[in-house]
N, CA, C and O of each residue as an XYZ file, in Angstrom:
632
protein
N       0.855     -1.545      0.108
C       0.180      0.194     -0.168
C       0.921      1.438     -0.278
O       0.692      2.478     -0.896
N       2.030      1.003      0.609
C       3.035      2.232      0.827
C       3.385      2.430     -0.072
O       3.534      3.651     -0.107
N       3.773      1.856     -1.312
C       4.264      1.793     -2.664
C       3.421      2.427     -3.531
O       3.791      3.257     -4.363
N       2.321      2.067     -3.363
C       1.027      2.724     -4.284
C       1.059      3.856     -4.000
O       1.306      4.791     -4.763
N       0.739      3.916     -2.534
C       0.833      5.873     -2.366
C       1.982      6.572     -3.221
O       1.802      7.554     -3.940
N       3.104      5.956     -3.043
C       4.287      6.551     -3.150
C       4.264      6.870     -4.725
O       4.368      8.051     -5.056
N       4.102      5.630     -5.964
C       3.776      5.770     -6.871
C       2.857      7.029     -7.404
O       3.187      7.934     -8.171
N       1.558      6.787     -6.730
C       0.493      7.752     -7.207
C       1.353      9.118     -6.606
O       1.755      9.943     -7.426
N       1.462      9.202     -5.999
C       2.102     10.863     -5.157
C       3.227     11.283     -6.564
O       3.170     12.425     -7.020
N       4.149     10.319     -7.125
C       4.952     10.677     -7.514
C       4.360     11.152     -9.358
O       4.955     11.847    -10.183
N       3.115     10.501     -9.469
C       2.441     10.683    -10.840
C       1.585     11.656    -10.577
O       1.196     12.468    -11.416
N       1.324     11.634     -9.671
C       0.862     13.279     -9.628
C       1.461     14.719     -9.880
O       1.090     15.681    -10.551
N       2.766     14.415     -8.892
C       3.487     15.333     -9.136
C       4.162     15.574    -10.186
O       4.568     16.732    -10.288
N       4.511     14.592    -11.308
C       4.816     14.308    -12.658
C       3.688     15.236    -13.358
O       4.113     16.106    -14.119
N       2.514     15.149    -13.200
C       1.410     15.689    -14.050
C       1.489     17.244    -13.774
O       1.684     18.123    -14.613
N       1.275     17.404    -12.282
C       1.473     18.989    -11.972
C       2.786     19.631    -12.446
O       2.911     20.842    -12.627
N       3.709     18.762    -12.622
C       5.019     19.985    -13.034
C       4.817     19.586    -14.672
O       5.152     20.331    -15.593
N       4.427     18.743    -14.774
C       4.023     19.273    -16.881
C       2.939     20.079    -16.938
O       2.650     20.433    -18.081
N       2.170     20.528    -15.970
C       1.662     21.800    -16.385
C       2.204     23.075    -16.111
O       1.733     24.199    -16.286
N       3.042     22.775    -15.750
C       3.751     24.253    -15.517
C       4.950     24.905    -16.403
O       5.378     26.057    -16.460
N       5.435     23.323    -17.286
C       6.087     23.480    -17.896
C       5.486     24.423    -19.082
O       4.284     24.483    -19.342
N       6.639     25.245    -19.853
C       6.417     26.369    -20.807
C       6.986     26.078    -22.116
O       8.209     26.009    -22.236
N       6.040     25.865    -23.321
C       6.236     25.288    -24.450
C       7.225     25.551    -24.968
O       7.656     26.698    -24.850
N       7.947     24.564    -25.739
C       9.072     24.920    -26.112
C       9.240     25.462    -27.418
O       8.785     24.854    -28.387
N       9.866     26.574    -27.550
C      10.257     27.355    -29.090
C      11.172     27.195    -29.535
O      12.158     26.706    -28.984
N      11.045     27.734    -31.161
C      11.887     27.184    -31.971
C      12.684     27.899    -31.686
O      12.233     29.022    -31.911
N      14.199     28.002    -31.090
C      15.020     29.069    -31.172
C      15.604     29.478    -32.564
O      16.136     30.572    -32.758
N      15.464     28.527    -33.498
C      16.086     29.155    -34.722
C      15.483     29.830    -35.096
O      16.166     30.613    -35.755
N      13.998     30.214    -35.123
C      12.937     31.214    -35.465
C      13.584     32.705    -34.662
O      13.527     33.794    -35.232
N      13.944     32.602    -33.835
C      14.164     33.487    -32.540
C      15.546     34.416    -33.346
O      15.552     35.605    -33.663
N      16.452     33.562    -33.487
C      17.500     34.064    -34.409
C      17.675     34.814    -35.166
O      17.332     34.519    -36.311
N      18.377     36.339    -34.883
C      18.419     37.311    -36.158
C      19.673     37.131    -36.633
O      20.368     38.044    -36.188
N      20.408     36.280    -37.432
C      21.407     36.304    -38.243
C      22.018     37.737    -38.839
O      23.227     37.923    -38.986
N      21.038     38.675    -39.145
C      21.222     40.099    -39.326
C      22.511     40.834    -38.011
O      23.213     41.846    -38.022
N      22.371     40.036    -37.301
C      22.805     40.772    -36.230
C      24.556     40.538    -36.253
O      25.324     41.201    -35.555
N      25.025     39.342    -37.306
C      26.029     39.090    -37.106
C      26.935     38.628    -38.113
O      28.165     38.642    -38.136
N      25.808     38.076    -39.221
C      26.322     37.420    -40.586
C      26.541     38.587    -41.480
O      25.801     39.569    -41.523
N      27.823     38.370    -42.331
C      28.010     38.893    -43.320
C      28.440     37.822    -44.709
O      28.583     36.599    -44.727
N      28.595     39.031    -46.019
C      28.951     38.392    -46.853
C      30.435     38.392    -46.999
O      31.025     39.467    -47.097
N      31.067     37.274    -47.021
C      32.561     37.383    -47.077
C      32.842     37.290    -48.309
O      31.876     36.982    -49.008
N      34.089     37.486    -48.991
C      34.753     36.833    -50.256
C      35.944     37.620    -50.739
O      36.527     38.338    -49.927
N      36.389     37.545    -52.076
C      37.518     38.167    -52.389
C      36.858     39.728    -52.639
O      37.646     40.658    -52.466
N      35.805     39.980    -52.939
C      35.516     41.068    -53.161
C      35.388     42.119    -52.098
O      35.321     43.284    -52.490
N      35.344     41.874    -50.785
C      36.085     42.376    -49.551
C      36.932     41.641    -49.132
O      36.725     41.230    -47.990
N      38.008     41.237    -49.720
C      39.107     40.626    -49.236
C      39.189     39.437    -47.784
O      40.070     39.100    -46.994
N      38.049     39.161    -47.956
C      37.458     38.316    -46.894
C      37.289     38.478    -45.500
O      37.000     37.631    -44.654
N      37.563     39.966    -45.355
C      36.982     40.643    -44.333
C      35.292     40.809    -44.142
O      34.559     40.303    -44.992
N      34.654     41.623    -42.860
C      33.542     41.787    -42.435
C      33.629     43.082    -42.761
O      34.528     43.764    -42.270
N      32.486     43.754    -43.855
C      32.720     45.332    -44.011
C      31.154     45.422    -43.922
O      30.544     44.404    -44.248
N      30.433     46.512    -43.521
C      29.193     46.562    -42.946
C      28.441     47.049    -44.643
O      27.226     46.963    -44.827
N      29.101     47.383    -45.385
C      28.267     47.260    -46.640
C      27.459     45.764    -47.057
O      26.292     45.657    -47.432
N      28.566     44.559    -46.847
C      27.903     43.116    -46.910
C      27.701     42.374    -45.998
O      27.970     41.174    -46.029
N      27.094     43.091    -44.854
C      26.190     42.395    -43.602
C      24.798     42.013    -44.145
O      24.133     42.414    -45.100
N      24.650     41.313    -43.415
C      23.234     40.557    -44.057
C      22.073     41.526    -43.410
O      22.165     42.021    -42.287
N      20.983     41.712    -44.294
C      19.717     42.110    -43.628
C      18.987     41.022    -43.825
O      19.175     40.082    -44.597
N      17.774     41.315    -42.735
C      16.942     39.916    -42.805
C      15.825     40.348    -44.200
O      15.449     41.520    -44.170
N      15.382     39.628    -45.189
C      14.216     40.239    -45.766
C      12.859     39.144    -45.136
O      11.812     39.266    -45.771
N      12.846     38.632    -44.548
C      11.566     38.171    -44.120
C      11.962     36.492    -43.106
O      12.682     35.589    -43.532
N      11.413     36.502    -42.066
C      11.645     34.463    -41.577
C      13.117     34.581    -41.541
O      13.645     35.635    -41.189
N      13.877     33.431    -41.930
C      14.908     33.164    -41.835
C      15.604     33.268    -43.155
O      16.370     32.338    -43.407
N      15.481     34.264    -44.091
C      15.983     34.729    -45.284
C      16.693     35.998    -45.039
O      16.181     36.892    -44.366
N      17.950     36.100    -45.611
C      18.613     37.105    -45.763
C      19.031     37.317    -46.775
O      18.982     36.572    -47.754
N      19.581     38.529    -46.690
C      20.584     39.299    -48.386
C      21.386     40.321    -48.058
O      21.284     41.196    -47.198
N      22.204     40.081    -48.873
C      23.407     41.141    -48.815
C      23.637     41.630    -50.642
O      23.408     40.877    -51.588
N      23.912     42.420    -50.698
C      24.046     43.390    -51.931
C      25.889     43.207    -52.244
O      26.684     42.661    -51.479
N      25.997     43.426    -52.702
C      27.621     43.705    -53.524
C      27.597     44.308    -55.143
O      26.923     43.768    -56.021
N      28.289     45.290    -55.331
C      28.841     45.360    -56.927
C      29.861     44.509    -57.079
O      30.749     44.209    -56.281
N      29.658     44.142    -58.183
C      30.607     43.194    -59.034
C      30.705     43.980    -60.222
O      29.946     44.837    -60.673
N      32.302     43.303    -60.842
C      32.659     43.702    -61.975
C      32.361     42.664    -62.633
O      32.165     41.680    -61.919
N      32.203     42.435    -64.208
C      32.453     40.803    -64.831
C      33.473     41.305    -65.929
O      33.602     42.144    -66.820
N      34.021     40.415    -65.394
C      35.457     40.458    -66.093
C      35.553     39.293    -66.457
O      36.672     39.183    -66.958
N      34.743     37.844    -66.521
C      34.637     36.627    -66.767
C      35.831     35.340    -65.221
O      36.041     34.128    -65.185
N      36.217     36.389    -64.369
C      36.817     35.321    -63.482
C      35.777     35.490    -62.191
O      35.045     36.429    -61.877
N      35.999     34.274    -61.611
C      35.204     33.825    -60.549
C      35.030     34.870    -59.270
O      35.937     35.697    -59.175
N      34.229     34.918    -58.516
C      34.321     35.930    -57.560
C      33.997     34.505    -56.255
O      32.986     33.803    -56.254
N      35.106     34.403    -55.308
C      34.858     33.633    -54.103
C      34.009     34.438    -53.445
O      33.806     35.622    -53.713
N      33.393     33.668    -52.386
C      32.741     33.965    -51.284
C      31.987     33.033    -50.400
O      31.834     31.886    -50.818
N      31.500     33.352    -49.253
C      31.003     32.451    -48.707
C      30.279     33.353    -47.352
O      30.832     34.442    -47.207
N      29.055     33.060    -46.267
C      28.204     33.668    -45.517
C      29.223     33.266    -44.148
O      29.669     32.149    -43.889
N      29.414     34.428    -43.445
C      30.234     33.489    -42.146
C      30.191     34.399    -40.861
O      29.206     34.991    -41.303
N      30.407     35.026    -39.648
C      30.234     35.686    -38.676
C      31.743     36.403    -38.639
O      32.480     35.876    -39.472
N      32.245     37.236    -38.048
C      33.494     38.170    -37.741
C      34.505     37.124    -37.537
O      35.646     37.282    -37.970
N      34.036     35.713    -36.693
C      35.307     34.773    -36.203
C      35.072     34.022    -36.978
O      35.603     33.028    -36.481
N      34.405     33.523    -38.412
C      34.159     32.117    -38.912
C      33.944     30.940    -37.863
O      34.762     30.063    -37.583
N      33.022     31.062    -37.488
C      32.556     30.265    -36.060
C      31.871     29.263    -36.361
O      30.847     29.670    -36.910
N      31.887     27.945    -36.284
C      31.179     26.507    -36.604
C      29.615     26.827    -36.205
O      29.155     27.005    -35.077
N      28.919     26.847    -37.508
C      27.454     26.963    -37.521
C      26.954     28.279    -38.137
O      25.806     28.555    -38.487
N      28.360     29.230    -38.208
C      28.202     30.512    -38.911
C      29.474     30.827    -39.799
O      30.256     31.773    -39.704
N      29.458     29.670    -40.773
C      30.895     29.938    -41.967
C      30.267     28.890    -42.547
O      30.497     27.713    -42.266
N      29.047     29.486    -43.789
C      28.643     28.988    -44.545
C      29.532     28.827    -46.052
O      29.794     29.698    -46.882
N      29.835     27.532    -46.044
C      30.008     27.292    -47.824
C      29.827     26.498    -48.604
O      28.611     26.442    -48.421
N      30.012     25.735    -49.427
C      28.954     24.939    -50.148
C      28.923     23.708    -49.451
O      29.765     23.512    -48.574
N      28.250     23.033    -49.661
C      27.726     21.596    -49.226
C      28.530     20.693    -49.958
O      29.489     20.279    -49.308
N      28.444     20.307    -50.990
C      28.989     19.490    -51.983
C      30.119     20.130    -53.238
O      30.323     21.339    -53.352
N      30.597     19.375    -53.873
C      31.331     19.667    -55.113
C      30.064     20.449    -55.982
O      30.144     21.662    -56.175
N      29.055     19.767    -56.418
C      27.827     20.362    -57.023
C      27.292     21.806    -56.709
O      26.671     22.512    -57.503
N      27.514     22.013    -55.876
C      27.121     23.074    -55.174
C      27.767     24.428    -55.387
O      27.236     25.519    -55.180
N      29.438     24.110    -55.995
C      30.165     25.116    -55.258
C      29.997     26.308    -56.591
O      29.987     27.451    -56.134
N      29.910     26.273    -57.593
C      29.588     27.312    -58.274
C      27.783     27.363    -58.496
O      26.990     26.468    -58.790
N      27.587     28.836    -58.207
C      26.421     29.120    -57.959
C      26.107     30.242    -59.675
O      27.054     30.719    -60.299
N      24.927     30.393    -60.015
C      24.766     30.741    -61.156
C      23.341     31.598    -61.097
O      22.268     31.111    -60.739
N      23.506     32.703    -61.437
C      21.709     33.345    -61.120
C      20.579     32.427    -61.492
O      20.256     31.756    -62.472
N      20.017     32.742    -60.027
C      18.523     32.241    -60.120
C      18.424     30.830    -60.026
O      17.451     30.178    -60.404
N      19.829     30.210    -59.328
C      19.812     28.900    -59.155
C      20.330     28.393    -57.484
O      21.259     29.003    -56.956
N      19.854     27.605    -56.981
C      19.539     27.708    -55.682
C      20.678     26.653    -55.423
O      20.682     25.647    -56.133
N      21.578     26.798    -54.524
C      22.439     25.483    -53.832
C      22.173     25.586    -52.726
O      21.351     26.332    -52.194
N      23.346     24.296    -51.971
C      22.812     23.836    -50.901
C      23.970     24.348    -49.627
O      25.073     23.931    -49.981
N      24.056     24.923    -48.604
C      25.491     25.481    -48.325
C      25.509     24.364    -46.833
O      24.516     23.839    -46.330
N      26.687     24.256    -46.453
C      27.240     23.788    -45.296
C      27.512     24.777    -44.244
O      28.563     25.322    -44.579
N      27.163     25.197    -43.326
C      27.253     26.238    -42.462
C      28.520     25.513    -40.985
O      28.710     26.124    -39.933
N      29.024     24.483    -41.252
C      29.822     24.127    -40.790
C      31.146     23.972    -41.148
O      32.008     23.330    -40.548
N      31.278     24.809    -42.491
C      32.190     24.655    -43.379
C      33.481     25.321    -42.982
O      33.398     26.295    -42.232
N      34.921     24.829    -43.480
C      36.030     25.095    -43.277
C      36.859     26.140    -44.743
O      36.991     27.363    -44.716
N      37.177     25.478    -45.564
C      37.489     26.328    -47.154
C      36.701     26.240    -47.912
O      37.145     26.475    -49.035
N      35.410     25.945    -47.887
C      34.529     25.125    -49.103
C      33.857     26.741    -49.746
O      32.661     26.714    -50.037
N      34.643     28.139    -49.960
C      33.903     29.207    -50.758
C      33.020     28.835    -52.250
O      33.394     28.254    -53.268
N      31.942     29.334    -51.943
C      31.170     29.548    -53.264
C      31.895     30.178    -54.564
O      32.790     31.021    -54.508
N      31.471     29.743    -55.488
C      31.911     31.033    -56.415
C      30.813     31.428    -57.541
O      29.851     30.738    -57.876
N      31.166     32.644    -58.023
C      30.310     32.919    -59.048
C      30.715     33.925    -59.831
O      31.276     34.934    -59.402
N      30.418     33.671    -61.164
C      31.205     34.244    -62.232
C      29.780     35.400    -62.896
O      29.128     35.082    -63.891
N      29.582     36.426    -62.281
C      28.861     37.737    -63.011
C      28.804     38.020    -64.484
O      29.760     38.216    -65.234
N      27.401     38.010    -64.802
C      27.166     38.023    -66.307
C      27.354     39.654    -66.871
O      27.776     39.911    -67.998
N      27.096     40.324    -66.218
C      27.352     41.719    -66.372
C      27.592     42.202    -64.823
O      27.268     41.730    -63.733
N      28.661     43.930    -65.444
C      28.777     44.186    -64.486
C      27.743     44.867    -63.740
O      26.806     45.262    -64.433
N      27.652     45.198    -62.002
C      26.533     45.774    -61.388
C      26.739     45.198    -59.869
O      27.788     44.919    -59.289
N      25.170     45.103    -59.352
C      24.922     45.023    -58.172
C      24.190     43.372    -58.265
O      23.716     42.856    -59.277
N      24.249     42.966    -57.330
C      24.003     41.587    -56.950
C      23.450     41.535    -55.495
O      23.803     42.267    -54.570
N      22.379     40.389    -55.450
C      21.882     40.566    -54.142
C      21.746     38.537    -54.046
O      21.004     37.725    -54.598
N      22.994     38.409    -52.958
C      23.327     37.136    -52.586
C      22.311     36.871    -51.362
O      22.698     37.563    -50.420
N      21.651     36.448    -51.161
C      20.312     35.380    -50.607
C      21.139     33.877    -49.675
O      21.971     33.108    -50.156
N      20.719     33.858    -48.656
C      20.540     32.667    -47.923
C      19.680     32.334    -46.813
O      19.603     32.903    -45.724
N      18.791     30.929    -47.411
C      17.444     30.803    -46.470
C      17.872     29.729    -45.726
O      18.366     28.718    -46.224
N      17.668     29.943    -44.336
C      17.457     28.625    -43.175
C      16.362     28.467    -42.482
O      16.140     28.109    -41.325
N      15.519     28.880    -43.619
C      14.192     28.080    -43.472
C      14.477     26.459    -42.947
O      13.863     25.815    -42.095
N      15.386     26.152    -43.606
C      15.594     24.416    -43.170
C      16.600     24.356    -42.616
O      17.462     23.797    -43.295
N      16.952     24.711    -41.571
C      18.444     24.388    -40.898
C      19.430     24.116    -40.996
O      20.460     24.775    -40.853
N      19.101     22.131    -41.504
C      20.065     20.919    -41.904
C      20.021     21.980    -43.334
O      21.221     22.253    -43.297
N      19.722     22.436    -44.041
C      20.034     22.403    -45.559
C      20.294     23.859    -46.031
O      20.307     23.843    -47.262
N      20.491     25.019    -45.589
C      20.224     26.447    -46.121
C      20.604     26.372    -47.616
O      21.454     25.716    -48.217
N      19.779     27.174    -47.964
C      19.900     27.216    -49.395
C      20.467     29.003    -50.040
O      19.936     30.013    -49.579
N      21.103     29.046    -50.660
C      21.816     30.214    -51.468
C      21.727     30.482    -52.649
O      21.674     29.531    -53.429
N      21.686     31.721    -53.128
C      21.312     31.535    -54.468
C      21.560     33.481    -54.550
O      21.520     34.430    -53.767
N      21.842     33.211    -56.156
C      22.007     35.108    -56.385
C      21.325     35.597    -57.282
O      20.943     34.790    -58.129
N      21.031     36.629    -57.409
C      20.468     37.563    -58.599
C      20.778     39.140    -58.991
O      21.173     39.915    -58.120
N      20.659     39.387    -59.789
C      21.098     40.423    -60.075
C      20.207     41.577    -59.539
O      19.068     41.436    -59.984
N      20.313     42.568    -58.812
C      19.638     43.474    -58.016
C      18.480     43.771    -59.069
O      18.706     43.282    -60.176
N      17.583     44.301    -58.977
C      16.438     44.313    -59.549
C      16.532     46.021    -59.752
O      16.683     46.758    -58.777
N      16.441     46.445    -60.894
C      17.070     47.991    -61.161
C      15.727     49.069    -61.162
O      14.849     49.006    -62.022
N      15.730     49.947    -60.177
C      14.488     50.730    -60.091
C      14.522     51.733    -60.503
O      15.732     51.931    -60.612
N      13.840     52.914    -60.973
C      13.720     54.165    -61.026
C      13.204     55.017    -60.572
O      12.125     54.579    -60.172
N      13.328     56.627    -60.231
C      12.952     57.753    -59.924
C      11.121     57.403    -60.009
O      10.393     57.421    -59.016
N      10.739     57.155    -61.167
C       9.200     57.037    -61.597
C       8.980     56.210    -61.128
O       7.818     56.449    -60.798
N       9.347     54.599    -60.517
C       8.830     53.826    -59.818
C       8.295     53.867    -58.661
O       7.614     52.968    -58.168
N       8.575     54.933    -58.150
C       7.952     55.589    -57.073
C       7.074     56.037    -57.090
O       6.340     55.721    -56.154
N       6.569     56.944    -57.995
C       5.328     57.426    -58.047
C       4.152     57.237    -58.443
O       4.024     57.004    -59.645
N       3.673     57.251    -58.108
C       1.784     56.113    -58.191
C       1.501     56.607    -59.525
O       1.642     57.805    -59.773
N       1.133     55.825    -60.358
C       0.225     55.988    -61.677
C       1.289     56.205    -62.865
O       0.939     56.477    -64.013
N       2.678     56.049    -62.446
C       3.838     55.582    -63.339
C       4.158     53.571    -63.453
O       5.071     53.130    -64.150
């Protein structure tokens, strides 16, 4: 009888404590990588530069914009923090993901050491570099030319 009461008391305390537990939140959604992630490459001498810091587009989608010269040579790049930290050092996942072409998604490995992506711009101009962490296990990277806008685009009716 004593062990039954002890078991009952133990079950009651487990149930009671279960009611007071805060629901688990997805911490990945709370992380704002715009606080620490940069686009780094030979166009920044692999340094962290404010103009190449990522900005949050929405959710876990980020972008950085840089101006590139189309001279036929590949630019190497990665998304990384100041210290090249494990988990925030994003290069290509496998060899087939190394060369990024415009509007073509490739998979990143954010525990990379030396695996920089490569990109050869078709035209001289600004390019948007995107990284999407919606799937933490397989972040996606892509590049597109920065959309051109004119002053008339901001005037209603034009």
